[in-house]
Wavefront OBJ file of the C-alpha trace (Angstrom):
o trace
v -18.662 -51.598 -63.398
v -22.007 -52.073 -65.164
v -20.960 -55.633 -65.999
v -20.250 -56.387 -62.312
v -23.595 -54.914 -61.244
v -25.313 -56.998 -63.935
v -23.613 -60.184 -62.755
v -24.432 -59.487 -59.094
v -28.064 -58.759 -60.071
v -28.267 -62.014 -62.016
v -26.845 -64.034 -59.108
v -29.291 -62.385 -56.699
v -32.207 -63.118 -59.007
v -31.102 -66.736 -59.383
v -30.967 -67.193 -55.623
v -34.373 -65.600 -55.088
v -35.854 -67.483 -58.024
v -34.715 -70.863 -56.803
v -36.676 -70.308 -53.591
v -39.765 -69.180 -55.557
v -39.634 -71.928 -58.192
v -39.146 -74.803 -55.807
v -41.749 -73.593 -53.317
v -44.567 -73.806 -55.882
v -46.348 -76.964 -56.954
v -47.339 -76.641 -60.582
v -50.028 -78.797 -62.181
v -49.329 -80.841 -65.309
v -51.011 -78.167 -67.477
v -49.065 -75.338 -65.825
v -45.812 -77.198 -66.468
v -46.916 -77.767 -70.070
v -47.452 -74.031 -70.645
v -44.214 -73.139 -68.866
v -42.340 -75.561 -71.137
v -43.571 -73.527 -74.136
v -42.179 -70.351 -72.528
v -38.837 -72.085 -71.906
v -38.726 -73.513 -75.447
v -39.291 -70.056 -76.882
v -36.425 -68.559 -74.859
v -34.194 -71.544 -75.730
v -34.953 -70.967 -79.401
v -34.137 -67.290 -79.101
v -30.878 -67.932 -77.251
v -29.840 -70.543 -79.811
v -30.772 -68.377 -82.787
v -33.541 -70.802 -83.829
v -36.223 -68.317 -84.803
v -38.369 -71.030 -86.405
v -38.635 -72.637 -82.964
v -39.707 -69.304 -81.482
v -42.201 -68.513 -84.227
v -43.749 -71.990 -83.917
v -44.943 -71.018 -80.421
v -46.654 -67.822 -81.639
v -50.301 -67.866 -82.740
v -51.139 -66.468 -86.198
v -53.375 -63.790 -84.590
v -50.690 -62.747 -82.077
v -50.576 -59.165 -80.784
v -47.792 -58.178 -78.411
v -46.798 -54.927 -76.812
v -43.788 -53.723 -74.880
v -43.016 -50.476 -73.140
v -40.575 -49.767 -76.004
v -43.182 -50.013 -78.781
v -45.652 -47.266 -79.679
v -48.262 -49.832 -80.739
v -48.719 -53.609 -80.459
v -46.899 -55.774 -83.015
v -48.174 -58.826 -84.890
v -46.509 -62.126 -85.792
v -45.206 -60.833 -89.140
v -43.563 -57.863 -87.418
v -42.029 -60.158 -84.796
v -40.616 -62.338 -87.572
v -39.049 -59.261 -89.226
v -37.664 -58.086 -85.883
v -36.100 -61.504 -85.212
v -34.529 -61.548 -88.686
v -32.938 -58.171 -88.013
v -31.814 -59.171 -84.517
v -30.207 -62.359 -85.848
v -27.796 -60.179 -87.813
v -26.905 -57.791 -85.010
v -27.572 -59.394 -81.631
v -26.252 -62.458 -79.839
v -27.903 -63.566 -76.625
v -25.204 -64.803 -74.254
v -27.339 -65.986 -71.335
v -30.803 -65.598 -69.857
v -32.811 -66.289 -66.756
v -36.608 -66.665 -66.530
v -38.727 -67.424 -63.484
v -42.505 -67.899 -63.309
v -44.451 -65.791 -60.833
v -47.914 -67.089 -61.716
v -49.465 -69.462 -64.224
v -53.256 -69.428 -64.386
v -55.197 -71.790 -66.645
v -58.877 -72.036 -67.398
v -60.089 -74.281 -70.192
v -57.974 -73.580 -73.271
v -56.645 -70.223 -72.002
v -53.584 -69.503 -69.881
v -51.889 -66.447 -68.429
v -48.213 -66.679 -67.536
v -46.546 -63.911 -65.532
v -42.794 -64.133 -65.135
v -39.609 -62.152 -64.650
v -36.649 -62.311 -66.987
v -33.101 -61.111 -67.321
v -30.717 -61.559 -70.193
v -27.276 -60.545 -71.353
v -26.603 -59.935 -75.007
v -24.046 -58.437 -77.341
v -24.985 -55.919 -80.000
v -22.728 -56.339 -83.046
v -22.081 -53.455 -85.423
v -19.309 -54.353 -87.860
v -16.176 -54.894 -85.777
v -17.711 -53.270 -82.693
v -19.423 -55.316 -79.999
v -21.396 -53.729 -77.197
v -22.593 -55.937 -74.305
v -25.833 -55.028 -72.564
v -28.204 -56.436 -69.953
v -31.988 -56.286 -69.890
v -34.419 -57.205 -67.130
v -38.171 -57.094 -66.929
v -41.558 -58.733 -66.549
v -43.821 -60.497 -69.033
v -47.540 -61.157 -68.915
v -48.218 -63.698 -71.668
v -51.584 -65.003 -72.848
v -51.808 -68.468 -74.406
v -54.534 -70.458 -76.137
v -54.524 -74.196 -76.652
v -55.403 -75.181 -80.203
v -54.875 -78.586 -81.752
v -53.300 -79.810 -78.518
v -50.603 -77.078 -78.537
v -50.262 -73.955 -76.422
v -49.580 -70.870 -78.526
v -48.772 -67.315 -77.523
v -51.751 -65.131 -78.455
v -50.637 -61.890 -76.814
v -48.263 -60.400 -74.316
v -47.209 -57.278 -72.493
v -43.537 -56.790 -71.731
v -42.035 -54.255 -69.356
v -38.265 -54.088 -69.657
v -35.307 -51.879 -68.985
v -31.682 -52.003 -70.017
v -28.819 -51.768 -67.575
v -27.862 -48.405 -69.076
v -31.294 -46.810 -68.481
l 1 2 3 4 5 6 7 8 9 10 11 12 13 14 15 16 17 18 19 20 21 22 23 24 25 26 27 28 29 30 31 32 33 34 35 36 37 38 39 40 41 42 43 44 45 46 47 48 49 50 51 52 53 54 55 56 57 58 59 60 61 62 63 64 65 66 67 68 69 70 71 72 73 74 75 76 77 78 79 80 81 82 83 84 85 86 87 88 89 90 91 92 93 94 95 96 97 98 99 100 101 102 103 104 105 106 107 108 109 110 111 112 113 114 115 116 117 118 119 120 121 122 123 124 125 126 127 128 129 130 131 132 133 134 135 136 137 138 139 140 141 142 143 144 145 146 147 148 149 150 151 152 153 154 155 156 157 158
């Protein structure tokens, strides 16, 4: 039943998102920053953690509602290494709500939803997560890099 609710939720989000995405006119710079967000998620879904880490600034600090304190890039790298052994992302959906840019700074607010499988030996447990991200980027050396973020998420079983 949870799987059906998750699928229906994903379809609903996709329908709503298509209206939102196509009704906005993004500038070249906004599209550039959004491409970094998409590349990061593509890297995560494909298990290419080097691709993900390449988008993260060395001074990164990120925080989610599941963490007691913000984490840095080294901690994210360790988390990804652990997740690579136990988690497989099966699909994801992201949709920008707002992209604001001033000079070499950008704020990207977006919603996300993903389905994954937690693997523990022979056991596999599917789960769904949805939430919102507020991500802060800086442009250095011609590249946008994630400097900080705040993630609010919840699992389908919460």
